[in-house]
C-alpha positions in Angstrom: 8.2 -82.8 13.4 10.6 -84.0 16.1 14.0 -84.3 14.4 15.2 -87.4 16.3 13.4 -90.8 16.1 12.5 -92.7 19.2 14.7 -95.6 18.1 17.8 -93.3 17.7 17.8 -91.5 21.0 14.7 -91.9 23.2 15.7 -89.4 25.8 16.4 -86.7 23.3 13.1 -87.5 21.5 11.3 -87.2 24.8 12.8 -83.7 25.6 12.1 -82.4 22.1 8.6 -83.7 22.2 7.6 -82.0 25.4 9.3 -78.8 24.4 7.8 -78.6 20.9 4.4 -79.5 22.3 4.8 -76.5 24.6 4.0 -78.5 27.8 6.8 -77.1 30.0 9.8 -74.9 30.4 12.8 -75.1 32.7 12.8 -73.2 35.9 15.8 -71.1 37.2 15.8 -73.5 40.2 17.8 -76.7 39.5 15.7 -79.7 38.8 12.4 -77.8 38.7 10.1 -77.1 35.8 7.3 -74.7 34.9 4.1 -76.3 33.8 2.8 -74.3 30.8 -1.0 -74.2 30.2 -1.2 -77.3 28.0 0.9 -79.3 30.4 -1.0 -78.2 33.4 -4.4 -78.8 31.8 -3.4 -82.4 31.2 -2.8 -82.6 34.9 -6.2 -81.0 35.6 -7.9 -83.7 33.6 -6.0 -86.4 35.5 -7.1 -84.7 38.8 -10.7 -84.6 37.7 -10.7 -88.3 36.9 -9.2 -89.3 40.2 -11.2 -86.7 42.3 -14.4 -88.2 40.9 -13.4 -91.7 42.0 -12.1 -90.5 45.4 -15.4 -88.7 46.2 -17.4 -91.8 45.2 -15.4 -93.6 47.9 -16.3 -91.0 50.5 -12.8 -89.6 50.6 -12.6 -85.8 51.1 -9.9 -83.3 50.2 -7.9 -81.4 52.7 -4.7 -79.4 52.8 -1.8 -79.4 55.2 1.3 -77.1 55.6 4.3 -77.6 53.4 6.8 -76.9 56.2 7.3 -79.8 58.5 9.3 -79.6 61.8 12.4 -81.8 62.0 11.1 -83.4 65.2 8.2 -84.9 63.4 10.5 -86.9 61.2 12.5 -88.3 64.1 9.4 -90.0 65.5 9.6 -92.7 62.8 13.1 -94.0 62.3 12.6 -95.8 59.0 10.8 -92.8 57.5 13.5 -90.2 58.2 16.2 -92.6 57.0 14.4 -93.2 53.8 13.9 -89.5 53.0 16.9 -87.8 54.7 19.2 -87.6 51.6 16.4 -85.9 49.6 15.2 -83.3 52.1 15.6 -79.5 51.5 15.6 -77.6 54.8 14.5 -74.1 55.9 16.9 -72.9 58.6 16.2 -69.1 58.6 13.2 -66.8 58.4 12.8 -63.0 58.7 16.6 -62.8 59.1 16.7 -65.0 62.1 17.9 -68.6 62.6 15.0 -70.9 63.4 15.0 -72.8 66.7 14.1 -76.0 64.8 14.8 -76.8 61.1 11.7 -77.1 58.8 11.7 -79.5 55.9 9.9 -78.9 52.7 7.6 -81.9 52.6 8.7 -85.0 50.7 5.4 -86.5 51.7 2.9 -85.7 54.5 2.8 -88.8 56.7 4.4 -87.1 59.6 2.3 -83.9 59.5 -1.0 -85.8 58.9 -0.1 -88.4 61.5 0.3 -85.7 64.1 -3.1 -84.3 63.2 -4.7 -87.7 63.2 -3.4 -88.2 66.7 -5.3 -85.1 67.8 -8.5 -85.8 65.9 -9.1 -89.5 66.4 -10.4 -90.4 69.8 -13.0 -93.0 69.4 -14.0 -95.9 67.1 -16.8 -93.6 66.0 -14.2 -91.4 64.4 -13.1 -94.3 62.1 -12.4 -94.8 59.3 -10.8 -91.3 58.9 -10.1 -90.8 55.2 -8.7 -87.8 53.4 -6.7 -86.8 50.3 -4.4 -83.9 49.6 -3.5 -82.4 46.3 -0.1 -80.7 46.8 3.4 -80.1 45.7 6.3 -82.1 47.3 10.1 -81.8 47.3 12.7 -84.4 46.8 16.1 -83.0 45.9 16.9 -85.2 43.0 20.5 -85.4 41.6 19.3 -86.7 38.2 16.2 -85.1 36.8 13.9 -85.6 33.8 10.9 -83.3 33.2 7.6 -84.7 34.6 9.2 -88.1 35.5 11.7 -87.0 38.1 12.0 -83.4 39.4 13.0 -81.8 42.6 9.5 -80.4 43.0 6.5 -82.2 41.6 2.7 -82.3 42.0 0.7 -85.2 43.3 -2.1 -86.4 45.4 -1.5 -88.2 48.6 -4.3 -90.0 50.4 -4.1 -90.9 54.1 -6.5 -93.0 56.1 -6.8 -94.5 59.6 -8.8 -97.6 60.4 -9.9 -99.7 63.3 -8.1 -102.9 62.2 -5.7 -104.5 59.7 -8.4 -106.0 57.6 -10.2 -102.7 57.0 -6.9 -100.9 56.3 -5.8 -103.6 53.9 -9.1 -103.4 52.0 -8.6 -99.6 51.6 -4.9 -100.2 50.4 -6.1 -102.7 47.8 -9.1 -100.7 46.7 -7.0 -97.6 46.0 -4.5 -99.6 43.9 -7.5 -101.0 42.0 -8.8 -97.4 41.4 -5.3 -96.3 40.2 -5.2 -99.2 37.8 -8.7 -98.5 36.4 -8.1 -94.8 35.9 -4.6 -95.2 34.4 -5.8 -97.9 32.0 -9.2 -96.6 31.1 -8.6 -92.9 31.2 -4.9 -92.6 30.2 -4.9 -95.7 28.0 -1.7 -97.0 29.7 -1.7 -100.7 30.6 -0.2 -101.6 33.9 0.9 -104.5 36.0 -0.3 -104.5 39.6 1.5 -106.2 42.5 3.5 -105.9 45.7 6.9 -104.3 45.9 9.8 -106.2 47.3 11.0 -105.1 50.8 13.9 -103.1 49.4 11.4 -101.1 47.2 8.9 -100.4 50.0 7.9 -96.9 51.0 10.0 -95.7 53.9 8.2 -97.0 57.1 5.5 -99.0 55.3 4.7 -102.6 56.2 3.6 -103.4 52.6 3.8 -101.3 49.4 1.8 -102.1 46.3 2.3 -100.6 42.9 1.1 -100.3 39.3 4.0 -100.5 36.8 3.8 -99.3 33.1 6.1 -100.1 30.2 7.4 -97.1 28.1 8.2 -97.3 24.4 11.9 -97.6 25.2 11.1 -100.8 27.2 11.8 -99.2 30.6 9.4 -99.2 33.5 7.6 -96.3 35.2 6.1 -96.7 38.7 2.7 -95.2 37.9 1.2 -95.3 41.4 1.7 -96.8 44.8 -0.5 -97.8 47.8 0.9 -98.5 51.2 -0.3 -100.4 54.3 1.5 -98.9 57.3 0.2 -101.3 60.0 0.4 -99.5 63.3 4.0 -98.2 62.9 2.9 -94.6 62.2 0.1 -94.8 64.7 2.6 -95.8 67.4 5.0 -93.0 66.4 2.3 -90.3 66.3 0.0 -91.6 69.1 -2.9 -92.3 66.9 -5.1 -94.1 69.4 -8.8 -94.6 69.8 -11.2 -96.0 72.4 -12.6 -99.2 70.9 -16.0 -100.7 71.7 -14.5 -102.7 74.5 -13.4 -99.4 76.1 -9.7 -100.0 75.4 -7.3 -97.6 73.9 -5.7 -99.2 70.8 -3.6 -98.0 67.9 -5.3 -97.3 64.5 -4.0 -99.0 61.3 -3.1 -96.4 58.7 -2.6 -96.3 54.9 -1.3 -93.9 52.3 -1.4 -93.9 48.6 -0.4 -91.5 45.7 0.0 -90.8 42.0 2.0 -87.8 40.7 2.7 -85.7 37.6 5.0 -88.5 36.5 1.8 -89.8 34.9 2.3 -87.1 32.3 5.7 -88.4 31.5 4.3 -91.9 31.2 1.5 -90.7 29.0 4.1 -89.1 26.6 6.4 -92.1 26.6 3.6 -94.6 26.1 1.7 -93.0 23.2 4.1 -90.6 21.5 5.6 -91.3 18.0 8.3 -89.9 15.8 6.0 -87.0 14.9 5.7 -86.0 18.5 3.0 -86.0 21.1 0.0 -88.4 20.9 -2.7 -87.7 23.5 -5.7 -89.8 24.5 -8.8 -87.8 23.9 -9.7 -88.0 27.6 -6.8 -85.8 28.7 -6.0 -83.8 25.5 -6.4 -80.1 26.3 -7.8 -79.7 22.7 -9.6 -82.7 21.3 -10.5 -81.3 17.8 -8.9 -78.6 15.8 -10.8 -77.1 12.8 -8.5 -75.8 10.0 -9.8 -73.7 7.1 -7.9 -74.6 3.8 -7.7 -73.3 0.3 -8.7 -69.7 -0.6 -11.0 -69.5 2.5 -10.5 -65.9 3.2 -12.4 -64.9 0.1 -15.4 -66.9 1.2 -16.6 -65.9 4.6 -19.1 -68.8 4.6 -16.2 -71.2 5.3 -15.4 -69.6 8.7 -19.1 -69.3 9.4 -19.6 -73.1 8.8 -16.6 -73.9 11.0 -17.9 -71.6 13.8 -21.2 -73.4 13.6 -19.4 -76.8 13.8 -17.3 -75.6 16.7 -20.4 -74.4 18.6 -22.1 -77.8 18.1 -19.1 -79.6 19.3 -18.7 -77.4 22.3 -22.3 -77.8 23.4 -21.7 -81.6 23.3 -18.7 -81.2 25.7 -15.9 -81.5 23.1 -12.9 -79.3 23.5 -12.5 -77.6 20.1 -10.6 -74.7 18.5 -10.6 -73.0 15.0 -7.1 -72.3 13.8 -7.7 -69.2 11.5 -4.2 -67.9 12.0 -2.1 -66.5 9.1 0.2 -69.6 9.1 0.1 -72.0 6.1 -2.0 -75.1 6.3 1.2 -77.2 6.3 2.6 -75.3 9.3 -0.8 -75.7 11.1 -1.0 -79.5 10.4 2.5 -80.0 11.7 1.9 -77.8 14.8 -1.2 -79.7 15.9 0.4 -83.1 15.2 3.3 -82.0 17.5 0.8 -81.1 20.1 -0.9 -84.5 19.9 -4.5 -83.2 19.1 -6.6 -86.3 18.5 -8.5 -85.0 15.5 -8.0 -82.4 12.8 -10.9 -81.4 10.5 -10.1 -79.5 7.4 -12.7 -77.4 5.5 -12.3 -75.3 2.3 -14.3 -74.1 -0.7 -14.2 -77.5 -2.4 -15.3 -79.2 0.7 -18.1 -76.8 1.1 -19.3 -77.6 -2.5 -19.1 -81.3 -1.7 -20.9 -80.9 1.7 -18.2 -82.6 3.7 -15.0 -82.1 5.8 -11.7 -83.9 5.6 -10.8 -85.8 8.9 -7.3 -86.8 10.0 -6.8 -88.8 13.3 -3.6 -88.3 15.1 -2.9 -92.0 15.4 -3.8 -92.7 11.8 -2.0 -92.0 8.5 -5.0 -91.5 6.1 -7.6 -88.8 5.8 -11.3 -89.5 5.3 -14.3 -87.6 4.3 -17.2 -86.9 6.7 -20.5 -85.4 5.7 -21.1 -82.1 7.5 -24.4 -83.2 9.0 -22.7 -86.3 10.5 -19.8 -84.4 12.1 -21.0 -84.6 15.8 -21.7 -88.3 15.7 -18.5 -88.9 13.9 -16.4 -87.0 16.4 -18.1 -88.5 19.5 -17.7 -92.1 18.2 -14.3 -91.4 16.8 -12.9 -90.1 20.1 -14.0 -93.2 21.9 -12.6 -95.4 19.2 -9.2 -93.6 19.4 -9.1 -94.0 23.1 -9.6 -97.8 22.7 -7.0 -98.0 19.9 -4.3 -96.4 22.0 -4.9 -98.7 24.9 -4.8 -101.7 22.6 -1.7 -100.6 20.8 0.1 -100.1 24.2 -1.1 -103.6 25.3 0.3 -105.0 22.1 3.7 -103.2 22.7 3.8 -104.6 26.2 3.1 -108.2 25.0 5.8 -107.9 22.4 8.4 -106.7 24.9 7.8 -108.9 27.9 9.7 -112.2 28.3 8.9 -115.2 30.5 11.4 -117.8 29.2 14.6 -116.6 30.9 15.6 -118.8 33.9 19.2 -117.9 34.8 21.3 -114.8 35.3 23.6 -115.8 32.4 20.5 -116.1 30.1 19.4 -112.7 31.2 22.8 -111.2 30.4 22.8 -112.9 27.0 19.2 -111.7 26.3 20.2 -108.1 27.1 23.3 -108.2 25.0 21.5 -109.9 22.0 18.7 -107.4 22.0 20.9 -104.4 22.4 23.3 -105.6 19.6 20.3 -105.9 17.3 19.1 -102.4 18.2 16.1 -103.9 20.0 14.6 -103.5 23.5 15.4 -105.9 26.4 12.0 -105.1 27.8 10.7 -106.7 30.9 11.7 -110.1 32.2 9.6 -112.4 34.5 11.9 -114.3 36.9 11.9 -116.5 40.0 13.3 -114.8 43.1 14.4 -116.4 46.4 13.3 -113.3 48.4 16.8 -112.2 49.4 18.2 -108.7 48.9 21.5 -110.3 48.0 20.1 -111.8 44.7 18.1 -108.6 44.0 21.2 -106.5 44.4 23.3 -108.8 42.2 20.8 -108.6 39.4 20.9 -104.8 39.6 24.7 -104.6 39.7 25.3 -107.0 36.7 22.4 -106.0 34.5 20.9 -102.6 35.6 17.5 -104.4 36.0 15.6 -103.8 39.2 12.6 -105.6 40.7 9.4 -103.8 39.6 6.8 -105.8 41.6 5.5 -109.2 42.5 2.5 -109.4 40.2 -0.9 -110.5 41.4 -1.5 -112.4 38.2 1.8 -113.5 36.6 1.5 -115.1 33.1 3.5 -118.0 34.5 4.7 -119.0 38.0 8.5 -119.2 38.4 9.9 -121.9 40.6 13.7 -121.4 40.4 15.6 -118.4 41.6 17.3 -116.6 38.7 20.7 -116.1 40.5 21.1 -119.1 42.8 19.1 -121.8 41.1 17.5 -122.5 44.5 13.7 -122.7 44.9 12.0 -119.4 44.3 9.7 -117.8 46.8 8.2 -115.2 44.4 7.6 -114.6 40.7 8.8 -111.1 40.0 8.9 -108.6 37.0 12.3 -107.0 36.6 13.3 -104.2 34.1 15.3 -101.0 33.8 13.3 -98.2 35.2 12.9 -94.4 35.4 
């Protein structure tokens, strides 16, 4: 069991949870982590879910070099300004100083934009749509495993289109796919909407995001999709000959999710006992544990092996824990690792013709007839997936506030909640559209704009700071 409760020190709980679940280890390089097999397998399942959807959209995977010439960045002014503080540079190789510095990619717009400029010549080449699974580097000063590290894993999609309408459709479609996968596959409810100008991706015309609430009330940006207009096409000469025989610039998009989804997964579903994993992404979905004096009765293991084989043939990820550890130790270990279902079986169970079942998100055990195990497991895994999503939605509903109209009310809300040991959560506000009011909220409360939601529960008409008419309804929160 994790020895600190979420309510006592959420950050400490998070670190202990991921370490005791054996998901990662710290790297000798500052701000970087090692993905251990269980941690990486979670990412593999996330990859599989997204890859399936990308390929259904006709988007194919490619790979581009990690090293990007400095001159590529200087072609798009906003882009280099946005990433410059975070860029690590390679200046020497083979004992010689390089003629031009090479950046470790923070994102691949510049490299892929250059390639698109060479590849796209005619309207017949469009749309051009690719995705890359890769590592990227952003030299973070403050890091937190999975959520914010100097090197992390992600996918980045890049597309070029004939016009703004087609490019915007792709931008919105990818955000929709992100929402569907994160909610249905990871059981994390999200709010979709447009980022404010200060929160846009460097060089983008519009940035859209899905935002998720963690169990400490903070927000995690779970995925973003960007419409670039023709800015990158102009910078990297992505032109094509249209049907009117004119050379015009393509409209481009980019979109991505990263391994911060693993952090969001842990912070959304974990409890005071440790990790809780949705069945879809759990490296191990079912663990079979022999109990009682089972070593004296070989038929106990034989039955568990038969059960494991039946489950494996049905596509269930299952393991028998026949180690020398005590049952209590095993139960605790698999709880820490977040395995969705534990099935216990011993001599008494064999006589009764059943197994004892314990779901990770439940407190009670129940008996299951041996002949019913497969149907029980299959229906139970689906049911747990739905329970986790519903529980997360309920948490979001209980910690989102729509009745705060002024900055003073926001401050009082935060102070009251914190004094009572409760979470300030997310607050829906009216915003006049200026960076000045946005910055003042941040300076005085630590809350930042998350996004302008597509479907706010209420429309706000008055700006939180100035009392003037609001241009937008915006979610604000403290964020990772």
